[in-house]
Short mmCIF file of the C-alpha atoms (twelve columns), coordinates in Angstrom:
data_MODEL
# 
_entry.id   MODEL 
# 
loop_
_atom_site.group_PDB 
_atom_site.id 
_atom_site.type_symbol 
_atom_site.label_atom_id 
_atom_site.label_alt_id 
_atom_site.label_comp_id 
_atom_site.label_asym_id 
_atom_site.label_seq_id 
_atom_site.Cartn_x 
_atom_site.Cartn_y 
_atom_site.Cartn_z 
_atom_site.pdbx_PDB_model_num 
ATOM 1   C CA . MET A 1   -64.910 -80.286 2.462   1 
ATOM 2   C CA . ARG A 2   -62.208 -77.564 2.910   1 
ATOM 3   C CA . LEU A 3   -61.217 -76.041 -0.421  1 
ATOM 4   C CA . TRP A 4   -58.223 -73.749 0.458   1 
ATOM 5   C CA . ARG A 5   -56.600 -72.170 3.436   1 
ATOM 6   C CA . LEU A 6   -54.701 -68.692 2.994   1 
ATOM 7   C CA . HIS A 7   -52.344 -66.876 5.344   1 
ATOM 8   C CA . GLY A 8   -52.892 -63.054 5.512   1 
ATOM 9   C CA . PRO A 9   -51.000 -60.485 7.534   1 
ATOM 10  C CA . THR A 10  -52.326 -61.573 10.851  1 
ATOM 11  C CA . ARG A 11  -54.920 -64.471 10.403  1 
ATOM 12  C CA . VAL A 12  -55.694 -67.608 8.236   1 
ATOM 13  C CA . LEU A 13  -58.870 -67.694 5.902   1 
ATOM 14  C CA . SER A 14  -60.404 -70.897 5.028   1 
ATOM 15  C CA . ALA A 15  -63.241 -71.738 2.469   1 
ATOM 16  C CA . GLY A 16  -64.942 -75.069 2.651   1 
ATOM 17  C CA . LEU A 17  -68.234 -76.667 1.194   1 
ATOM 18  C CA . TYR A 18  -70.662 -78.150 3.522   1 
ATOM 19  C CA . PRO A 19  -74.124 -79.896 3.166   1 
ATOM 20  C CA . HIS A 20  -77.102 -77.753 3.634   1 
ATOM 21  C CA . MET A 21  -80.751 -78.836 3.612   1 
ATOM 22  C CA . ASP A 22  -81.101 -76.568 0.266   1 
ATOM 23  C CA . GLY A 23  -78.158 -78.079 -1.175  1 
ATOM 24  C CA . THR A 24  -74.474 -77.094 -0.720  1 
ATOM 25  C CA . GLU A 25  -73.074 -74.287 1.598   1 
ATOM 26  C CA . LEU A 26  -69.919 -72.377 0.928   1 
ATOM 27  C CA . ARG A 27  -68.428 -70.753 3.950   1 
ATOM 28  C CA . VAL A 28  -65.555 -68.364 4.091   1 
ATOM 29  C CA . PHE A 29  -64.314 -67.986 7.387   1 
ATOM 30  C CA . PHE A 30  -61.376 -66.854 9.539   1 
ATOM 31  C CA . GLU A 31  -59.808 -69.766 11.666  1 
ATOM 32  C CA . PRO A 32  -60.809 -71.279 14.044  1 
ATOM 33  C CA . GLU A 33  -64.232 -71.455 12.582  1 
ATOM 34  C CA . ARG A 34  -66.892 -69.799 14.605  1 
ATOM 35  C CA . ALA A 35  -70.394 -68.454 13.788  1 
ATOM 36  C CA . ASN A 36  -69.473 -64.621 14.324  1 
ATOM 37  C CA . GLU A 37  -66.242 -64.914 12.120  1 
ATOM 38  C CA . ILE A 38  -67.859 -66.403 8.797   1 
ATOM 39  C CA . LEU A 39  -67.347 -63.683 6.278   1 
ATOM 40  C CA . GLU A 40  -69.315 -65.327 3.604   1 
ATOM 41  C CA . ARG A 41  -72.147 -67.882 3.376   1 
ATOM 42  C CA . GLN A 42  -73.971 -68.996 0.389   1 
ATOM 43  C CA . VAL A 43  -76.106 -71.777 -0.607  1 
ATOM 44  C CA . GLY A 44  -76.365 -73.186 -4.295  1 
ATOM 45  C CA . GLU A 45  -75.173 -75.637 -6.709  1 
ATOM 46  C CA . ALA A 46  -71.564 -76.970 -5.760  1 
ATOM 47  C CA . LYS A 47  -69.940 -76.122 -9.279  1 
ATOM 48  C CA . LEU A 48  -71.112 -72.465 -9.094  1 
ATOM 49  C CA . LEU A 49  -70.031 -72.242 -5.256  1 
ATOM 50  C CA . GLU A 50  -66.577 -73.796 -6.206  1 
ATOM 51  C CA . ARG A 51  -65.997 -71.221 -8.894  1 
ATOM 52  C CA . ARG A 52  -66.881 -68.420 -6.466  1 
ATOM 53  C CA . ALA A 53  -64.396 -69.730 -3.880  1 
ATOM 54  C CA . SER A 54  -61.865 -70.040 -6.642  1 
ATOM 55  C CA . VAL A 55  -62.241 -66.314 -7.651  1 
ATOM 56  C CA . LEU A 56  -62.006 -65.130 -4.262  1 
ATOM 57  C CA . ARG A 57  -58.939 -67.271 -3.459  1 
ATOM 58  C CA . GLN A 58  -57.095 -65.849 -6.591  1 
ATOM 59  C CA . GLN A 59  -57.908 -62.165 -5.471  1 
ATOM 60  C CA . LEU A 60  -56.539 -62.818 -2.140  1 
ATOM 61  C CA . ILE A 61  -53.248 -64.160 -3.647  1 
ATOM 62  C CA . ASP A 62  -53.133 -61.352 -6.013  1 
ATOM 63  C CA . GLN A 63  -53.186 -59.190 -2.761  1 
ATOM 64  C CA . GLY A 64  -50.273 -61.050 -1.214  1 
ATOM 65  C CA . TRP A 65  -51.909 -63.776 0.809   1 
ATOM 66  C CA . VAL A 66  -49.892 -67.017 0.889   1 
ATOM 67  C CA . GLU A 67  -51.585 -70.471 0.099   1 
ATOM 68  C CA . LEU A 68  -51.320 -72.756 2.922   1 
ATOM 69  C CA . GLU A 69  -51.745 -76.730 2.621   1 
ATOM 70  C CA . ASN A 70  -54.940 -77.875 4.015   1 
ATOM 71  C CA . GLU A 71  -54.657 -79.984 7.132   1 
ATOM 72  C CA . ALA A 72  -54.807 -83.619 6.365   1 
ATOM 73  C CA . PHE A 73  -54.265 -86.442 8.448   1 
ATOM 74  C CA . GLY A 74  -53.228 -84.266 11.569  1 
ATOM 75  C CA . LEU A 75  -50.213 -83.068 10.416  1 
ATOM 76  C CA . PRO A 76  -49.547 -79.251 10.707  1 
ATOM 77  C CA . PRO A 77  -50.165 -77.124 7.600   1 
ATOM 78  C CA . ALA A 78  -46.875 -75.970 5.563   1 
ATOM 79  C CA . VAL A 79  -46.383 -72.809 3.639   1 
ATOM 80  C CA . ARG A 80  -46.430 -73.550 -0.112  1 
ATOM 81  C CA . THR A 81  -44.441 -71.332 -2.244  1 
ATOM 82  C CA . PRO A 82  -43.443 -72.578 -5.648  1 
ATOM 83  C CA . LYS A 83  -39.714 -71.901 -6.620  1 
ATOM 84  C CA . THR A 84  -39.419 -69.852 -9.613  1 
ATOM 85  C CA . GLY A 85  -36.647 -68.246 -11.736 1 
ATOM 86  C CA . ILE A 86  -33.197 -68.207 -10.240 1 
ATOM 87  C CA . LEU A 87  -34.274 -70.066 -7.263  1 
ATOM 88  C CA . ALA A 88  -35.715 -73.027 -9.213  1 
ATOM 89  C CA . ALA A 89  -32.506 -73.136 -11.273 1 
ATOM 90  C CA . LEU A 90  -30.294 -73.153 -8.183  1 
ATOM 91  C CA . SER A 91  -32.411 -75.821 -6.669  1 
ATOM 92  C CA . VAL A 92  -32.010 -78.302 -9.687  1 
ATOM 93  C CA . ALA A 93  -28.198 -77.361 -10.022 1 
ATOM 94  C CA . THR A 94  -27.695 -78.139 -6.233  1 
ATOM 95  C CA . GLY A 95  -29.669 -81.321 -6.384  1 
ATOM 96  C CA . LEU A 96  -27.752 -82.633 -9.518  1 
ATOM 97  C CA . ALA A 97  -24.247 -81.549 -7.882  1 
ATOM 98  C CA . PHE A 98  -25.337 -83.270 -4.605  1 
ATOM 99  C CA . TRP A 99  -26.586 -86.544 -6.736  1 
ATOM 100 C CA . TRP A 100 -23.230 -86.566 -8.552  1 
ATOM 101 C CA . TRP A 101 -21.133 -86.142 -5.342  1 
ATOM 102 C CA . ARG A 102 -23.007 -88.927 -3.815  1 
ATOM 103 C CA . LYS A 103 -22.431 -91.350 -6.979  1 
ATOM 104 C CA . ARG A 104 -18.968 -90.469 -7.265  1 
ATOM 105 C CA . ARG A 105 -18.358 -91.164 -3.382  1 
ATOM 106 C CA . ASP A 106 -20.353 -94.370 -3.426  1 
ATOM 107 C CA . SER A 107 -18.373 -95.635 -6.380  1 
ATOM 108 C CA . GLY A 108 -15.251 -95.135 -4.538  1 
ATOM 109 C CA . GLU A 109 -13.659 -92.950 -7.792  1 
ATOM 110 C CA . GLU A 110 -11.223 -90.162 -6.916  1 
ATOM 111 C CA . PRO A 111 -11.779 -86.950 -8.594  1 
ATOM 112 C CA . ALA A 112 -9.381  -85.774 -11.357 1 
ATOM 113 C CA . PRO A 113 -7.243  -82.718 -10.488 1 
# 
């Protein structure tokens, strides 16, 4: 089960939990996954490994790595960056203005001068 994907300066780094004969295995690797490009491999309890992966993920994000969507259903990954501050406000205002314009257009009203 893939936990996260992060895009760094030149490559994509992933972390995932995989079944192992001694429990669960955490693998942190550069994509595409190859045996010689696995950066970290730990075997243990799933909850502890998830916590370790979460700490590593946050450290990388703090260093400027960008989180990517996990690939699901064969769709290409998309960069996910949350909108904050003025960008979020402009996005909401633009959406409301567009909604108001479409509502007026569909009702046939003429705007007042």
